[in-house]
N, C-alpha and C positions, 0 to 999 in steps of 0.2 A: 202402259209398258215401260218398264223402267229398265234404263238403261245399266248394264251390270259390266259394262267394257271397263271402267275404271277401278272396279272392284278385282276383277278377275286379272286386270295388267297387276294389279299390287300383290296379289295372289301369286302370280307367278313369278314375279320378281323375287319375292321373299324364300320362295322354293329354289330358284335357282342359285339367289345368293347363298345359301347355305352349302349348297352342292360346290360352288366354287369356291367358297372360304377353304371346305375340307380338301378340295382339290389342291388350292395352293398350299396349305398348312402342309400336305403329304409331301411334296416336292422339295417346299424350304427346309422342313425339318431335316430331311435327308441330306439336302447341300450344307446345312448347317452343321450338322454333324462332320463331314468331309472337312469341312473348311474348319473346324474347332481341333479335329485330329492333326491337320497340316501344321496349323497356329501352333500347337503344342510340341510338335515333332520338332518346327523350328525355332521354338522358344529352347528346346534343351540343347539343341546343337549350338545354336548360339553364343550361350553362356560358356562352350569350352572346358566343360567340367567331364573328367574321364571317369569309368567306370568305379576308380576306387572312391570317388567321393559321394556316391549311390550307395552308402554302406546301411548296416541296422542302425537303429536307435541305440545311442550310448549316455548313460547317465553321466553327469558332467558332474555331479554331487556324491561325494563320498558319503557324505550322511545328510540327506536332503532338510530342509527346516519343516518343522512341524508349525501347524495352524491350528490356533486356540479357537474352535468351532464355537465355543462357549459364547465367546465373547461376539464373534461375526454375527452370529444369531442372535443374542440378546439387540443388538445394533441395528438389525435390520429389520426387525420386529418391532422394533423403537419407530422407525422411518416408515413404515406399512402402516403401523397405528396411527401416528400422526396426521398423514397422508388422507386415511379414510375419515378420521375424526373434522378434518380440515372439510372434507368432499360433504360429509354428513350436516357439517354447520353451514356450510354454504346451500346445500339442498332445503334445508329449514328457513334458512332467511328469507330465500327468493322462492319460497313456497310450493318447491318442487320441480323447479325449471328443468334444474339440472339434472 
């Protein structure tokens, strides 16, 4: 007769550990949410900024600078292509280890 006690004990511990993990996560996540809200409220209060500070966003530029998208994409494409070629070269040199 084979003694199945170690197997049953291991299976029981696995089942109980998953249930205990769920229970801990449930209560901890609730408490963490409450603590986060309190910390945020205290942070805002400690800054001493009145309601006048929290106004909608105002653009600082009369005419914002333009971005040359073509130049930016050409630079990024060049860098990405260079990295890809280096990776390919390394893979070929080392027989596909990477």
